[in-house]
DRENTORKOL-3810 file (N, C-alpha, C; in nm, 4 decimals):
REM DRENTORKOL-3810
@n.u->10.3490; n.v->9.4714; n.w->8.3150; ca.u->10.2707; ca.v->9.5392; ca.w->8.4174; c.u->10.3270; c.v->9.5041; c.w->8.5549
@n.u->10.3623; n.v->9.6066; n.w->8.6301; ca.u->10.4133; ca.v->9.5864; ca.w->8.7660; c.u->10.2942; c.v->9.5908; c.w->8.8602
@n.u->10.2552; n.v->9.4729; n.w->8.9083; ca.u->10.1418; ca.v->9.4689; ca.w->8.9987; c.u->10.1822; c.v->9.4011; c.w->9.1274
@n.u->10.0997; n.v->9.4196; n.w->9.2276; ca.u->10.1205; ca.v->9.3493; ca.w->9.3530; c.u->9.9867; c.v->9.2924; c.w->9.3986
@n.u->9.9881; n.v->9.2233; n.w->9.5086; ca.u->9.8676; ca.v->9.1578; ca.w->9.5585; c.u->9.7556; c.v->9.2588; c.w->9.5812
@n.u->9.7877; n.v->9.3760; n.w->9.6338; ca.u->9.6837; ca.v->9.4749; ca.w->9.6603; c.u->9.6180; c.v->9.5211; c.w->9.5302
@n.u->9.6929; n.v->9.5327; n.w->9.4214; ca.u->9.6330; ca.v->9.5691; ca.w->9.2932; c.u->9.5302; c.v->9.4647; c.w->9.2506
@n.u->9.5636; n.v->9.3381; n.w->9.2676; ca.u->9.4707; ca.v->9.2302; ca.w->9.2337; c.u->9.3475; c.v->9.2381; c.w->9.3235
@n.u->9.3688; n.v->9.2580; n.w->9.4534; ca.u->9.2571; ca.v->9.2675; ca.w->9.5475; c.u->9.1663; c.v->9.3865; c.w->9.5155
@n.u->9.2268; n.v->9.4991; n.w->9.4820; ca.u->9.1483; ca.v->9.6173; ca.w->9.4483; c.u->9.0651; c.v->9.5916; c.w->9.3222
@n.u->9.1257; n.v->9.5250; n.w->9.2246; ca.u->9.0535; ca.v->9.4905; ca.w->9.1021; c.u->8.9324; c.v->9.4024; c.w->9.1354
@n.u->8.9543; n.v->9.2995; n.w->9.2156; ca.u->8.8449; ca.v->9.2102; ca.w->9.2548; c.u->8.7377; c.v->9.2860; c.w->9.3319
@n.u->8.7805; n.v->9.3691; n.w->9.4252; ca.u->8.6863; ca.v->9.4443; ca.w->9.5080; c.u->8.6009; c.v->9.5362; c.w->9.4215
@n.u->8.6651; n.v->9.6098; n.w->9.3327; ca.u->8.5933; ca.v->9.7061; ca.w->9.2500; c.u->8.5038; c.v->9.6390; c.w->9.1460
@n.u->8.5470; n.v->9.5240; n.w->9.0919; ca.u->8.4740; ca.v->9.4612; ca.w->8.9824; c.u->8.3794; c.v->9.3497; c.w->9.0234
@n.u->8.3957; n.v->9.2957; n.w->9.1420; ca.u->8.3102; ca.v->9.1850; ca.w->9.1840; c.u->8.2356; c.v->9.2129; c.w->9.3133
@n.u->8.3082; n.v->9.2465; n.w->9.4169; ca.u->8.2476; ca.v->9.2554; ca.w->9.5487; c.u->8.1709; c.v->9.3848; c.w->9.5693
@n.u->8.2261; n.v->9.4968; n.w->9.5263; ca.u->8.1649; ca.v->9.6268; ca.w->9.5515; c.u->8.0364; c.v->9.6449; c.w->9.4712
@n.u->8.0420; n.v->9.6162; n.w->9.3413; ca.u->7.9262; ca.v->9.6383; ca.w->9.2548; c.u->7.8145; c.v->9.5375; c.w->9.2777
@n.u->7.8482; n.v->9.4144; n.w->9.3081; ca.u->7.7493; ca.v->9.3079; ca.w->9.3256; c.u->7.7734; c.v->9.2350; c.w->9.4580
@n.u->7.7516; n.v->9.3007; n.w->9.5727; ca.u->7.7862; ca.v->9.2384; ca.w->9.7007; c.u->7.7069; c.v->9.1127; c.w->9.7335
@n.u->7.5871; n.v->9.0980; n.w->9.6784; ca.u->7.5060; ca.v->8.9815; ca.w->9.7105; c.u->7.5389; c.v->8.8603; c.w->9.6245
@n.u->7.6012; n.v->8.8839; n.w->9.5105; ca.u->7.6383; ca.v->8.7735; ca.w->9.4226; c.u->7.7749; c.v->8.7204; c.w->9.4626
@n.u->7.7877; n.v->8.5900; n.w->9.4588; ca.u->7.9176; ca.v->8.5295; ca.w->9.4877; c.u->7.9722; c.v->8.4703; c.w->9.3596
@n.u->8.0624; n.v->8.5423; n.w->9.2918; ca.u->8.1183; ca.v->8.4895; ca.w->9.1670; c.u->8.2064; c.v->8.3687; c.w->9.1969
@n.u->8.2122; n.v->8.2791; n.w->9.1002; ca.u->8.2971; ca.v->8.1628; ca.w->9.1227; c.u->8.4427; c.v->8.2012; c.w->9.0973
@n.u->8.5287; n.v->8.1286; n.w->9.1614; ca.u->8.6712; ca.v->8.1584; ca.w->9.1586; c.u->8.7276; c.v->8.1474; c.w->9.0161
@n.u->8.6779; n.v->8.0515; n.w->8.9394; ca.u->8.7274; ca.v->8.0330; ca.w->8.8027; c.u->8.7032; c.v->8.1557; c.w->8.7169
@n.u->8.5818; n.v->8.2100; n.w->8.7235; ca.u->8.5527; ca.v->8.3278; ca.w->8.6411; c.u->8.6339; c.v->8.4486; c.w->8.6877
@n.u->8.6557; n.v->8.4597; n.w->8.8199; ca.u->8.7386; ca.v->8.5705; ca.w->8.8690; c.u->8.8822; c.v->8.5535; c.w->8.8212
@n.u->8.9350; n.v->8.4322; n.w->8.8274; ca.u->9.0724; ca.v->8.4073; ca.w->8.7804; c.u->9.0853; c.v->8.4399; c.w->8.6326
@n.u->8.9875; n.v->8.3973; n.w->8.5546; ca.u->8.9912; ca.v->8.4247; ca.w->8.4106; c.u->8.9912; c.v->8.5754; c.w->8.3847
@n.u->8.9061; n.v->8.6467; n.w->8.4571; ca.u->8.8995; ca.v->8.7920; ca.w->8.4427; c.u->9.0332; c.v->8.8575; c.w->8.4809
@n.u->9.0952; n.v->8.8065; n.w->8.5880; ca.u->9.2241; ca.v->8.8610; ca.w->8.6317; c.u->9.3322; c.v->8.8356; c.w->8.5278
@n.u->9.3321; n.v->8.7182; n.w->8.4668; ca.u->9.4295; ca.v->8.6878; ca.w->8.3609; c.u->9.4083; c.v->8.7820; c.w->8.2424
@n.u->9.2821; n.v->8.8025; n.w->8.2050; ca.u->9.2523; ca.v->8.8935; ca.w->8.0939; c.u->9.2935; c.v->9.0370; c.w->8.1257
@n.u->9.2888; n.v->9.0730; n.w->8.2533; ca.u->9.3295; ca.v->9.2079; ca.w->8.2951; c.u->9.4818; c.v->9.2223; c.w->8.3006
@n.u->9.5542; n.v->9.1092; n.w->8.2856; ca.u->9.6998; ca.v->9.1159; ca.w->8.2800; c.u->9.7733; c.v->9.0806; c.w->8.4071
@n.u->9.7053; n.v->9.0259; n.w->8.5055; ca.u->9.7713; ca.v->8.9885; ca.w->8.6308; c.u->9.8381; c.v->8.8518; c.w->8.6168
@n.u->9.9486; n.v->8.8339; n.w->8.6869; ca.u->10.0256; ca.v->8.7095; ca.w->8.6787; c.u->9.9653; c.v->8.6011; c.w->8.7679
@n.u->9.9964; n.v->8.4755; n.w->8.7365; ca.u->9.9473; ca.v->8.3618; ca.w->8.8150; c.u->9.9890; c.v->8.3737; c.w->8.9608
@n.u->10.1135; n.v->8.4140; n.w->8.9858; ca.u->10.1636; ca.v->8.4255; ca.w->9.1221; c.u->10.0866; c.v->8.5271; c.w->9.2045
@n.u->10.0629; n.v->8.6439; n.w->9.1458; ca.u->9.9900; ca.v->8.7482; ca.w->9.2186; c.u->9.8438; c.v->8.7097; c.w->9.2396
@n.u->9.7854; n.v->8.6410; n.w->9.1420; ca.u->9.6470; ca.v->8.5952; ca.w->9.1553; c.u->9.6373; c.v->8.4940; c.w->9.2699
@n.u->9.7308; n.v->8.3991; n.w->9.2733; ca.u->9.7295; ca.v->8.2974; ca.w->9.3802; c.u->9.7462; c.v->8.3630; c.w->9.5173
@n.u->9.8379; n.v->8.4603; n.w->9.5279; ca.u->9.8579; ca.v->8.5295; ca.w->9.6551; c.u->9.7325; c.v->8.6060; c.w->9.6964
@n.u->9.6636; n.v->8.6669; n.w->9.5996; ca.u->9.5422; ca.v->8.7425; ca.w->9.6305; c.u->9.4339; c.v->8.6497; c.w->9.6842
@n.u->9.4201; n.v->8.5320; n.w->9.6244; ca.u->9.3196; ca.v->8.4379; ca.w->9.6733; c.u->9.3576; c.v->8.3826; c.w->9.8108
@n.u->9.4858; n.v->8.3650; n.w->9.8366; ca.u->9.5294; ca.v->8.3240; ca.w->9.9707; c.u->9.4939; c.v->8.4327; c.w->10.0716
@n.u->9.5156; n.v->8.5571; n.w->10.0339; ca.u->9.4830; ca.v->8.6709; ca.w->10.1204; c.u->9.3337; c.v->8.6713; c.w->10.1508
@n.u->9.2512; n.v->8.6536; n.w->10.0475; ca.u->9.1065; ca.v->8.6518; ca.w->10.0663; c.u->9.0626; c.v->8.5342; c.w->10.1527
@n.u->9.1274; n.v->8.4195; n.w->10.1360; ca.u->9.0969; ca.v->8.3035; ca.w->10.2197; c.u->9.1283; c.v->8.3337; c.w->10.3659
@n.u->9.2408; n.v->8.4014; n.w->10.3903; ca.u->9.2772; ca.v->8.4407; ca.w->10.5268; c.u->9.1760; c.v->8.5361; c.w->10.5864
@n.u->9.1239; n.v->8.6264; n.w->10.5051; ca.u->9.0214; ca.v->8.7201; ca.w->10.5515; c.u->8.8917; c.v->8.6448; c.w->10.5816
@n.u->8.8549; n.v->8.5529; n.w->10.4950; ca.u->8.7312; ca.v->8.4761; ca.w->10.5141; c.u->8.7373; c.v->8.3916; c.w->10.6409
@n.u->8.8546; n.v->8.3387; n.w->10.6721; ca.u->8.8705; ca.v->8.2575; ca.w->10.7930; c.u->8.8444; c.v->8.3386; c.w->10.9195
@n.u->8.8630; n.v->8.4693; n.w->10.9101; ca.u->8.8468; ca.v->8.5561; ca.w->11.0267; c.u->8.7219; c.v->8.6429; c.w->11.0160
@n.u->8.6262; n.v->8.6001; n.w->10.9343; ca.u->8.5059; ca.v->8.6803; ca.w->10.9092; c.u->8.4282; c.v->8.7112; c.w->11.0364
@n.u->8.4111; n.v->8.6145; n.w->11.1211; ca.u->8.3321; ca.v->8.6369; ca.w->11.2421; c.u->8.4248; c.v->8.6559; c.w->11.3608
@n.u->8.4353; n.v->8.7789; n.w->11.4028; ca.u->8.5190; ca.v->8.8149; ca.w->11.5158; c.u->8.4345; c.v->8.8165; c.w->11.6419
@n.u->8.4883; n.v->8.7689; n.w->11.7526; ca.u->8.4105; ca.v->8.7735; ca.w->11.8767; c.u->8.3878; c.v->8.9178; c.w->11.9198
@n.u->8.2743; n.v->8.9414; n.w->11.9788; ca.u->8.2439; ca.v->9.0746; ca.w->12.0301; c.u->8.2831; c.v->9.0793; c.w->12.1773
@n.u->8.3676; n.v->9.1728; n.w->12.2104; ca.u->8.4091; ca.v->9.1911; ca.w->12.3483; c.u->8.3455; c.v->9.3175; c.w->12.4023
@n.u->8.3254; n.v->9.3202; n.w->12.5308; ca.u->8.2695; ca.v->9.4406; ca.w->12.5931; c.u->8.3642; c.v->9.5572; c.w->12.5703
@n.u->8.3085; n.v->9.6701; n.w->12.5342; ca.u->8.3901; ca.v->9.7888; ca.w->12.5086; c.u->8.4249; c.v->9.8532; c.w->12.6422
@n.u->8.5533; n.v->9.8790; n.w->12.6571; ca.u->8.6008; ca.v->9.9419; ca.w->12.7805; c.u->8.6398; c.v->10.0853; c.w->12.7508
@n.u->8.6142; n.v->10.1716; n.w->12.8449; ca.u->8.6497; ca.v->10.3118; ca.w->12.8250; c.u->8.7967; c.v->10.3378; c.w->12.8531
@n.u->8.8616; n.v->10.2491; n.w->12.9246; ca.u->9.0028; ca.v->10.2665; ca.w->12.9558; c.u->9.0866; c.v->10.1740; c.w->12.8674
@n.u->9.0717; n.v->10.1938; n.w->12.7365; ca.u->9.1399; ca.v->10.1057; ca.w->12.6421; c.u->9.2908; c.v->10.1214; c.w->12.6524
@n.u->9.3588; n.v->10.0094; n.w->12.6464; ca.u->9.5051; ca.v->10.0154; ca.w->12.6505; c.u->9.5606; c.v->10.0737; c.w->12.5205
@n.u->9.6834; n.v->10.1148; n.w->12.5259; ca.u->9.7514; ca.v->10.1680; ca.w->12.4090; c.u->9.8032; c.v->10.0521; c.w->12.3261
@n.u->9.7845; n.v->10.0591; n.w->12.1957; ca.u->9.8343; ca.v->9.9550; ca.w->12.1052; c.u->9.9808; c.v->9.9858; c.w->12.0768
@n.u->10.0671; n.v->9.8934; n.w->12.1125; ca.u->10.2098; ca.v->9.9084; ca.w->12.0864; c.u->10.2440; c.v->9.8233; c.w->11.9653
@n.u->10.3020; n.v->9.8857; n.w->11.8655; ca.u->10.3398; ca.v->9.8142; ca.w->11.7444; c.u->10.4765; c.v->9.7499; c.w->11.7645
@n.u->10.4885; n.v->9.6242; n.w->11.7223; ca.u->10.6160; ca.v->9.5542; ca.w->11.7353; c.u->10.7061; c.v->9.5902; c.w->11.6173
@n.u->10.8334; n.v->9.5568; n.w->11.6274; ca.u->10.9317; ca.v->9.5951; ca.w->11.5264; c.u->10.8927; c.v->9.5530; c.w->11.3851
@n.u->10.8449; n.v->9.4302; n.w->11.3701; ca.u->10.8098; ca.v->9.3839; ca.w->11.2351; c.u->10.6945; c.v->9.4655; c.w->11.1759
@n.u->10.6080; n.v->9.5212; n.w->11.2610; ca.u->10.4988; ca.v->9.6060; ca.w->11.2137; c.u->10.5500; c.v->9.7458; c.w->11.1797
@n.u->10.6360; n.v->9.8025; n.w->11.2653; ca.u->10.6867; ca.v->9.9379; ca.w->11.2397; c.u->10.7783; c.v->9.9413; c.w->11.1183
@n.u->10.8397; n.v->9.8279; n.w->11.0860; ca.u->10.9246; ca.v->9.8220; ca.w->10.9663; c.u->10.8414; c.v->9.8356; c.w->10.8394
@n.u->10.7183; n.v->9.7905; n.w->10.8422; ca.u->10.6354; ca.v->9.7893; ca.w->10.7212; c.u->10.5250; c.v->9.8936; c.w->10.7230
@n.u->10.4872; n.v->9.9394; n.w->10.8434; ca.u->10.3834; ca.v->10.0408; ca.w->10.8561; c.u->10.4468; c.v->10.1693; c.w->10.9075
@n.u->10.4569; n.v->10.2687; n.w->10.8213; ca.u->10.5214; ca.v->10.3922; ca.w->10.8649; c.u->10.4315; c.v->10.4680; c.w->10.9631
@n.u->10.4800; n.v->10.5809; n.w->11.0102; ca.u->10.4085; ca.v->10.6585; ca.w->11.1116; c.u->10.2698; c.v->10.6992; c.w->11.0645
@n.u->10.2565; n.v->10.7418; n.w->10.9383; ca.u->10.1249; ca.v->10.7812; ca.w->10.8869; c.u->10.0265; c.v->10.6649; c.w->10.8914
@n.u->10.0724; n.v->10.5468; n.w->10.8535; ca.u->9.9858; ca.v->10.4280; ca.w->10.8555; c.u->9.9429; c.v->10.3944; c.w->10.9978
@n.u->10.0373; n.v->10.3945; n.w->11.0891; ca.u->10.0055; ca.v->10.3619; ca.w->11.2284; c.u->9.9139; c.v->10.4677; c.w->11.2888
@n.u->9.9417; n.v->10.5954; n.w->11.2611; ca.u->9.8567; ca.v->10.7032; ca.w->11.3111; c.u->9.7136; c.v->10.6893; c.w->11.2598
@n.u->9.6998; n.v->10.6518; n.w->11.1345; ca.u->9.5665; ca.v->10.6363; ca.w->11.0766; c.u->9.4911; c.v->10.5219; c.w->11.1444
@n.u->9.5588; n.v->10.4118; n.w->11.1709; ca.u->9.4946; ca.v->10.2997; ca.w->11.2403; c.u->9.4512; c.v->10.3397; c.w->11.3812
@n.u->9.5360; n.v->10.4156; n.w->11.4489; ca.u->9.5016; ca.v->10.4628; ca.w->11.5830; c.u->9.3830; c.v->10.5590; c.w->11.5760
@n.u->9.3846; n.v->10.6470; n.w->11.4753; ca.u->9.2736; ca.v->10.7394; ca.w->11.4552; c.u->9.1423; c.v->10.6635; c.w->11.4362
@n.u->9.1436; n.v->10.5602; n.w->11.3496; ca.u->9.0221; ca.v->10.4823; ca.w->11.3247; c.u->8.9743; c.v->10.4119; c.w->11.4516
@n.u->9.0684; n.v->10.3702; n.w->11.5337; ca.u->9.0315; ca.v->10.3090; ca.w->11.6618; c.u->8.9703; c.v->10.4124; c.w->11.7560
@n.u->9.0311; n.v->10.5294; n.w->11.7618; ca.u->8.9837; ca.v->10.6349; ca.w->11.8523; c.u->8.8444; c.v->10.6856; c.w->11.8169
@n.u->8.8118; n.v->10.6897; n.w->11.6870; ca.u->8.6791; ca.v->10.7396; ca.w->11.6469; c.u->8.5758; c.v->10.6272; c.w->11.6397
@n.u->8.6178; n.v->10.5038; n.w->11.6705; ca.u->8.5236; ca.v->10.3932; ca.w->11.6785; c.u->8.4971; c.v->10.3184; c.w->11.5493
@n.u->8.5727; n.v->10.3459; n.w->11.4453; ca.u->8.5546; ca.v->10.2748; ca.w->11.3189; c.u->8.6127; c.v->10.1346; c.w->11.3279
@n.u->8.7256; n.v->10.1215; n.w->11.3944; ca.u->8.7876; ca.v->9.9906; ca.w->11.4154; c.u->8.7887; c.v->9.9585; c.w->11.5640
@n.u->8.7205; n.v->9.8527; n.w->11.6017; ca.u->8.7334; ca.v->9.8061; ca.w->11.7392; c.u->8.8647; c.v->9.7274; c.w->11.7483
@n.u->8.9090; n.v->9.6915; n.w->11.8669; ca.u->9.0391; ca.v->9.6235; ca.w->11.8788; c.u->9.0507; c.v->9.4957; c.w->11.7947
@n.u->8.9443; n.v->9.4173; n.w->11.7865; ca.u->8.9509; ca.v->9.2938; ca.w->11.7089; c.u->8.9676; c.v->9.3225; c.w->11.5600
@n.u->8.8944; n.v->9.4173; n.w->11.5084; ca.u->8.9033; ca.v->9.4491; ca.w->11.3662; c.u->9.0320; c.v->9.5243; c.w->11.3338
@n.u->9.0821; n.v->9.6028; n.w->11.4274; ca.u->9.2119; ca.v->9.6680; ca.w->11.4069; c.u->9.3199; c.v->9.5617; c.w->11.3905
@n.u->9.3159; n.v->9.4597; n.w->11.4754; ca.u->9.4151; ca.v->9.3517; ca.w->11.4647; c.u->9.3987; c.v->9.2744; c.w->11.3352
@n.u->9.2745; n.v->9.2567; n.w->11.2916; ca.u->9.2496; ca.v->9.1892; ca.w->11.1646; c.u->9.3062; c.v->9.2715; c.w->11.0491
@n.u->9.2884; n.v->9.4027; n.w->11.0533; ca.u->9.3445; ca.v->9.4900; ca.w->10.9495; c.u->9.4964; c.v->9.4781; c.w->10.9481
@n.u->9.5583; n.v->9.4832; n.w->11.0648; ca.u->9.7045; ca.v->9.4725; ca.w->11.0715; c.u->9.7498; c.v->9.3368; c.w->11.0173
@n.u->9.6788; n.v->9.2321; n.w->11.0546; ca.u->9.7107; ca.v->9.0984; ca.w->11.0040; c.u->9.7034; c.v->9.0945; c.w->10.8514
@n.u->9.5976; n.v->9.1515; n.w->10.7950; ca.u->9.5804; ca.v->9.1492; ca.w->10.6490; c.u->9.6809; c.v->9.2413; c.w->10.5798
@n.u->9.7208; n.v->9.3513; n.w->10.6432; ca.u->9.8244; ca.v->9.4371; ca.w->10.5855; c.u->9.9570; c.v->9.3628; c.w->10.5776
@n.u->9.9942; n.v->9.2971; n.w->10.6856; ca.u->10.1201; ca.v->9.2246; ca.w->10.6875; c.u->10.1161; c.v->9.1043; c.w->10.5935
@n.u->9.9986; n.v->9.0497; n.w->10.5684; ca.u->9.9838; ca.v->8.9363; ca.w->10.4769; c.u->10.0021; c.v->8.9773; c.w->10.3316
@n.u->10.0051; n.v->9.1076; n.w->10.3048; ca.u->10.0273; ca.v->9.1535; ca.w->10.1675; c.u->10.1686; c.v->9.1214; c.w->10.1189
@n.u->10.2588; n.v->9.0965; n.w->10.2098; ca.u->10.3983; ca.v->9.0638; ca.w->10.1782; c.u->10.4665; c.v->9.1730; c.w->10.0959
@n.u->10.4236; n.v->9.2952; n.w->10.1155; ca.u->10.4829; ca.v->9.4079; ca.w->10.0457; c.u->10.5806; c.v->9.4774; c.w->10.1397
@n.u->10.6958; n.v->9.5157; n.w->10.0875; ca.u->10.7939; ca.v->9.5854; ca.w->10.1706; c.u->10.7444; c.v->9.7232; c.w->10.2124
@n.u->10.6760; n.v->9.7893; n.w->10.1195; ca.u->10.6260; ca.v->9.9238; ca.w->10.1470; c.u->10.4735; c.v->9.9225; c.w->10.1471
@n.u->10.4162; n.v->9.9627; n.w->10.2570; ca.u->10.2709; ca.v->9.9732; ca.w->10.2684; c.u->10.2383; c.v->10.1207; c.w->10.2863
@n.u->10.1626; n.v->10.1738; n.w->10.1917; ca.u->10.1293; ca.v->10.3164; ca.w->10.1948; c.u->9.9997; c.v->10.3399; c.w->10.2711
@n.u->9.9742; n.v->10.4658; n.w->10.3022; ca.u->9.8502; ca.v->10.5037; ca.w->10.3687; c.u->9.7306; c.v->10.4659; c.w->10.2811
@n.u->9.7433; n.v->10.4818; n.w->10.1520; ca.u->9.6370; ca.v->10.4433; ca.w->10.0593; c.u->9.6100; c.v->10.2924; c.w->10.0670
@n.u->9.7171; n.v->10.2126; n.w->10.0792; ca.u->9.7030; ca.v->10.0678; ca.w->10.0946; c.u->9.6249; c.v->10.0361; c.w->10.2229
@n.u->9.6577; n.v->10.1061; n.w->10.3297; ca.u->9.5898; ca.v->10.0843; ca.w->10.4578; c.u->9.4409; c.v->10.1141; c.w->10.4425
@n.u->9.4077; n.v->10.2234; n.w->10.3780; ca.u->9.2672; ca.v->10.2602; ca.w->10.3597; c.u->9.1925; c.v->10.1519; c.w->10.2832
@n.u->9.2536; n.v->10.1002; n.w->10.1771; ca.u->9.1876; ca.v->9.9963; ca.w->10.0979; c.u->9.1679; c.v->9.8689; c.w->10.1798
@n.u->9.2681; n.v->9.8308; n.w->10.2565; ca.u->9.2550; ca.v->9.7095; ca.w->10.3377; c.u->9.1478; c.v->9.7278; c.w->10.4444
@n.u->9.1440; n.v->9.8440; n.w->10.5073; ca.u->9.0389; ca.v->9.8714; ca.w->10.6065; c.u->8.9023; c.v->9.8586; c.w->10.5397
@n.u->8.8872; n.v->9.9167; n.w->10.4227; ca.u->8.7604; ca.v->9.9105; ca.w->10.3514; c.u->8.7219; c.v->9.7656; c.w->10.3209
@n.u->8.8171; n.v->9.6858; n.w->10.2740; ca.u->8.7890; ca.v->9.5455; ca.w->10.2423; c.u->8.7549; c.v->9.4643; c.w->10.3668
@n.u->8.8257; n.v->9.4895; n.w->10.4753; ca.u->8.7983; ca.v->9.4165; ca.w->10.5997; c.u->8.6592; c.v->9.4521; c.w->10.6521
@n.u->8.6266; n.v->9.5810; n.w->10.6559; ca.u->8.4952; ca.v->9.6214; ca.w->10.7055; c.u->8.3829; c.v->9.5685; c.w->10.6168
@n.u->8.4056; n.v->9.5654; n.w->10.4872; ca.u->8.3072; ca.v->9.5126; ca.w->10.3935; c.u->8.2778; c.v->9.3657; c.w->10.4233
@n.u->8.3794; n.v->9.2936; n.w->10.4666; ca.u->8.3696; ca.v->9.1499; ca.w->10.4911; c.u->8.3146; c.v->9.1151; c.w->10.6293
@n.u->8.3044; n.v->9.2117; n.w->10.7183; ca.u->8.2644; ca.v->9.1852; ca.w->10.8564; c.u->8.1157; c.v->9.2130; c.w->10.8778
@n.u->8.0420; n.v->9.1119; n.w->10.9247; ca.u->7.8996; ca.v->9.1347; ca.w->10.9544; c.u->7.8830; c.v->9.2433; c.w->11.0614
@n.u->7.7809; n.v->9.3250; n.w->11.0439; ca.u->7.7503; ca.v->9.4281; ca.w->11.1425; c.u->7.8359; c.v->9.5527; c.w->11.1324
@n.u->7.9185; n.v->9.5629; n.w->11.0310; ca.u->8.0079; ca.v->9.6783; ca.w->11.0170; c.u->7.9657; c.v->9.7717; c.w->10.9037
@n.u->7.8396; n.v->9.7658; n.w->10.8655; ca.u->7.7918; ca.v->9.8439; ca.w->10.7517; c.u->7.8109; c.v->9.9945; c.w->10.7723
@n.u->7.7793; n.v->10.0447; n.w->10.8902; ca.u->7.7929; ca.v->10.1885; ca.w->10.9160; c.u->7.9401; c.v->10.2303; c.w->10.9124
@n.u->8.0265; n.v->10.1499; n.w->10.9720; ca.u->8.1693; ca.v->10.1820; ca.w->10.9695; c.u->8.2255; c.v->10.1736; c.w->10.8276
@n.u->8.1775; n.v->10.0763; n.w->10.7513; ca.u->8.2184; ca.v->10.0642; ca.w->10.6116; c.u->8.1762; c.v->10.1894; c.w->10.5343
@n.u->8.0524; n.v->10.2329; n.w->10.5527; ca.u->8.0024; ca.v->10.3514; ca.w->10.4823; c.u->8.0848; c.v->10.4747; c.w->10.5201
@n.u->8.1189; n.v->10.4871; n.w->10.6471; ca.u->8.2014; ca.v->10.6006; ca.w->10.6916; c.u->8.3371; c.v->10.5961; c.w->10.6237
@n.u->8.3969; n.v->10.4779; n.w->10.6201; ca.u->8.5290; ca.v->10.4626; ca.w->10.5589; c.u->8.5219; c.v->10.4885; c.w->10.4090
@n.u->8.4162; n.v->10.4421; n.w->10.3471; ca.u->8.3975; ca.v->10.4659; ca.w->10.2036; c.u->8.3882; c.v->10.6154; c.w->10.1760
@n.u->8.3129; n.v->10.6870; n.w->10.2584; ca.u->8.3029; ca.v->10.8326; ca.w->10.2436; c.u->8.4395; c.v->10.8984; c.w->10.2597
@n.u->8.5158; n.v->10.8540; n.w->10.3572; ca.u->8.6487; ca.v->10.9097; ca.w->10.3800; c.u->8.7381; c.v->10.8878; c.w->10.2586
@n.u->8.7317; n.v->10.7707; n.w->10.1996; ca.u->8.8196; ca.v->10.7390; ca.w->10.0871; c.u->8.7843; c.v->10.8150; c.w->9.9611
@n.u->8.6558; n.v->10.8318; n.w->9.9352; ca.u->8.6145; ca.v->10.8873; ca.w->9.8075; c.u->8.5762; c.v->11.0336; c.w->9.8123
@n.u->8.5807; n.v->11.0938; n.w->9.9308; ca.u->8.5582; ca.v->11.2372; ca.w->9.9447; c.u->8.6952; c.v->11.3042; c.w->9.9450
@n.u->8.7337; n.v->11.3585; n.w->9.8312; ca.u->8.8689; ca.v->11.4139; ca.w->9.8177; c.u->8.8900; c.v->11.5399; c.w->9.9012
@n.u->8.7807; n.v->11.5996; n.w->9.9508; ca.u->8.7935; ca.v->11.7215; ca.w->10.0310; c.u->8.8227; c.v->11.6895; c.w->10.1772
@n.u->8.8026; n.v->11.5657; n.w->10.2172; ca.u->8.8122; ca.v->11.5290; ca.w->10.3590; c.u->8.9545; c.v->11.4864; c.w->10.3932
@n.u->9.0019; n.v->11.5285; n.w->10.5070; ca.u->9.1319; ca.v->11.4875; ca.w->10.5573; c.u->9.1090; c.v->11.4319; c.w->10.6971
@n.u->9.1514; n.v->11.3098; n.w->10.7215; ca.u->9.1227; ca.v->11.2455; ca.w->10.8488; c.u->9.1906; c.v->11.3138; c.w->10.9670
@n.u->9.2876; n.v->11.3964; n.w->10.9438; ca.u->9.3632; ca.v->11.4566; ca.w->11.0543; c.u->9.2909; c.v->11.5759; c.w->11.1163
@n.u->9.1813; n.v->11.6182; n.w->11.0574; ca.u->9.1076; ca.v->11.7325; ca.w->11.1146; c.u->9.0176; c.v->11.6880; c.w->11.2245
END
């Protein structure tokens, strides 16, 4: 099975966090479930490191929202891994208010932490969903993002 860290994270999200958000499963049972699902020790360890990094940044400071927001310039290491569609989608989410600057940076941080050479638009959507799910006070933005992901008729570019 060719898997990557995002596959492990998606499995955890769909089987543990999404269905039972109030329950906190222990790491041992999640690891056992991941092994039974066929994921490798290396990918499991990387996924838990990724989740630990997300947990460390759970509480983001709230800054006053400014109407004259600066333009986010992506650096070379980001443009190498995030293609134009990915960057456009992040900018779109910022423009419509789903991602404030702090959470946008957290999403970019978590995308780059995937250590994947190729990050697809679908990968970006999943990471945004996971980040918003983990952030207090982001329930409405999470619900909007969830609708966007699972409504096959919707296209964010409209």
